[in-house]
N, C-alpha and C positions, 0 to 999 in steps of 0.2 A: 372498515374492511370486513366483508362477509366471510363465513367459514370456508366456502368453496375457494375463494381467492387466497385465503391463508394457506389451505392445504395444497393448492396448486403451486404456490411459491416455495413452500417448504419441500414439496415433492421434487421440484426442479433442482433445489439445492442438494437434496439427497441423491438424485440421479447423477448429478455432476460428480459428486463424491464417489459413487459406485463406479462410474466410468473410469475415473482416475485410478481407483483401486484395482479394477480389472487390468488396466494397462500396466500398473506397477507389479501385479502378480505375474503377468506374462513375462515382463522383463526379468523378474527374479525367479523364474520357474526352475532354473538349474541350481539355485542356491541350496546348500545342505539343510537338513532338518534343524530348525531353530535359528537359521541364519537370516530368515526374512524379517524385515522390519517394516511395519505399517503396510498392511495388506488391504483387502477389500473392505473388511469391517471397520478398520481404523479410518480409512478415507471416507466411508459412508458417514461415520459419526462426525468427522471433521466438516464434511459438507453440510450436514444438518445443523451443526453448531454455527457454522458461518451464516446459514440462512436465518437462523434465529437472531443472531447478532445484527444482521442487516435489517431485519424487520424492526427489532428494538431500536436501532439507531434512527430509522426513519420515523417511527411513531413517537418514541420518547422525545427525540430532538425537536420535532415540530410542535408537540404539545408544550414542552418546557419553554421554548422560545416564545410561543404564542402567549403563554401565561406570564411572561416577563420574569423568569427566574434568574436573569442576569448572568453573572459569571459562571455559576454552576451549570446553567443550561448550555452555554457556549462550550464549556469543557466537556460535558457529557456528550453533546452532539458531535464535537470534534473527535472524541474517542471512538464512538460507534461508526461515525462516518469514515474514520481512518481504517477501520476494519474492513469496510466495504470498498471504498475508493477515495483516497485522500485528494486526488486530482478533481474528482467530481464535487467533493465537498468544498474545495478551494474555489471552484467556479461558482457554486451556489452562494457561498459566503461573500465572494467578491462582488457579485451582482447586488446582494442585499446591502453590503456596505456602501455601494454607490447610490442606491436608492434611499437608504436611511443612514446618513453620515454619523448620527449619534451612536450607532452600534459598532463602529469600526474598531474600537479598542477591544471589545469582547470578541468580536469576530476574528480579529487577528490572533487572539489567544486560542480560539477554536481551530484555526488553520495550523497553528504551531503544534497543538496536540495531535491533530490528524497526521501531520508529517512525522512526528515521533512514533506514532503507532505504525506507520508504514515501514519504518526501519525494523521494528520488532516483527512485523508481518513477514518481511523478507527472511528473517532468521527462522521463523516457523516453517515457511515453505522449504527452505534449504535443509533444515534439520530433518524434515519428513522424508525428503528425497535422497539426501546424501549427508549422513552424519559427519563424514570426514571433512566436509566443507564448512561445517558450523564453527569450529574453533578459529578458523582463519578469519571469519567475518564477525565473530562475536564482539571483539573489542571495538573496531571502527563503527559498526552499526549501533552497538550499545552506547557508545560515547555520543554519537549524533542524536540518538533518541533521547538520551538524558539531557542534552543541551536544549533540544526542542521543548521538553517537558518543563525544564527550569524556566526557559523563556516564556512559556505559556503561563506559568505561575506568576511570574513578575508582571506580565501584561494584565492578568486578571485582577491583580491588586492595585494596579495603576489607576488613580482616580481622575486623570486628566481628561478622560472621555466620558461619554454618556453610557447609559445602561442599554440592555437589549430590548427590542420590541419587534413584534411581527415574526411570523414563522419563516423558517428557511425551508425551501422545497428541495429535498434531497431525492435524487433518482434512486429507484429500486434496483439493486444490482442483481436480483435473482428473477427478474421477469424473463420470458423466453427470448426476446430480442437481445437483451444484454448477454444472456448465457451463450447464445449462438455466436454473437460477435466475439466474445471472449474466447470461445473454443476455436474459432477461425484464427484469431490473433495468435494463440498459442501454436497452432499448426504452422502458420506462416513463419513465426519466429524460430520454431524448431528446424524447419527446412532451411531457412536463411543461415542460421547458426552453423548447421552442418556443412552447407555449401561454402560459406565464406571461410570456415575453419579449414576445410580441405583445400581451398584455392589460395587463401592468403595467410593462413596460419593465425598467429596471435593477433596481428593487426586487423584481420577480418572479423574475429570475434569481438574485438573492442569496438569496431565500427558498428556492427549490428547492435551491440549493447547500448551505444550512445544513441542510435536512431530509435531503438525500442524505448529507451528512457524518455523520449519526447512525449510518449502517450501512456506508457504503462511500465511497471517494474515486475509485476507478477509473472508475465509470460516469459521474459528473458531470465528471470530467476529459475523458473522451471526448466528452461532449455539448458542453462549453464549447470544446474545441479545434475541434470542427466548426463551432460558432457563429462563432468568430473567423476560421476559414478562409473561411466563406461570406460573412461580413460583417466585413471588416477594420476598419470604423469602430467595431466593438464589441470590439476587442482588449482595451482596459482593463477593460471590464465582465467579460469572460471571465476575465481574469487575477485580478481581485479575487474572482470567484466560486470559482475553484479554491482560492485562499488561504483563503477562508471555510470551504470544505468541509474543508480540511486542519486548520484551527484547531479546528473542531467535532469532527472525528474524533479528534484528539489529546486533547481534553478528555473525550470519551466513554470513551476507553481508560483515562484516569486514573480516571474514575468506576468503571469495571469493576474495576480493581485495588482501589479503596477498598471497594466493596460485596462483592466475592467473597473478598478476602483480608484487607485491612486490615493492621495492624501495621507492621513495619519496611519491608515491601515497598511499602506504600501511600505512606509519606512519602518514601521514596527515589525512587520513580517520579514522585511529585508534584513534587518539587524539579526533577528533570531536565526534565519536561514544561513546568513553569512557566517555567524559564529559556529553554527552546526557543521558547515562544510569545512571551515578552518580546523575545528577540533578533530573531525574525521580525517582530514589530510595529515594533521600532525601525528595521529596514531600510526599512519602508514609510514611516515618518515622516520619514526623512532626505531 
């Protein structure tokens, strides 16, 4: 990657952060002095950090897997891929597992790590936009993340499969096309959440959350955090909507592995995801 391309991608990440910071500042413009949390500078830094993490995930992961660093490569790539898009990483790893069956054990570990990072990423998004929502989600999301990480550790130590070989081609989450699509997705989800909440109340929010979870969790997390911030009485509805989206997205990623890869990778990922969802469900039932 040349210097121009590097600065272009990091500049796009920074611009996205700045735009979110401007929107946040406008929403909080009536807040008293010292009452604003995370403004334009904070979001700009977060956007830039996300861009760096995305680039590191793409470059480090491909190099590590190409060099055959086995378990460590799969886990590191899963971590950085989860910061960018756990669904995209699952797609990439599932195709690789289908083409190179010997890699399925380690790729399953990478998918599990990416899923765990997704749960933590949701907490980060929610915490930035509405701190009041964070304590409600911390336990179920934390438990599901921990279950995925433990499962990834067990899978990486399992010696019944082969080692990793060949690079995984991960999509760049900060090129212009992806950024525009993500911005449009957030706009659509924000509008749908508002309309369905006005028209159908709680059930409408849950419906939008479930449909959004089929493709992405970040957009609905942003929309529901905004809902909770603007209407504190809807805090519980927003929290349950985020959890529904996370549950659906996790199930979809399991389906992706089954459809695109199958075999040992499918049942390994399936067990970890099932345990994660059960653990998260139990925390809600207690």
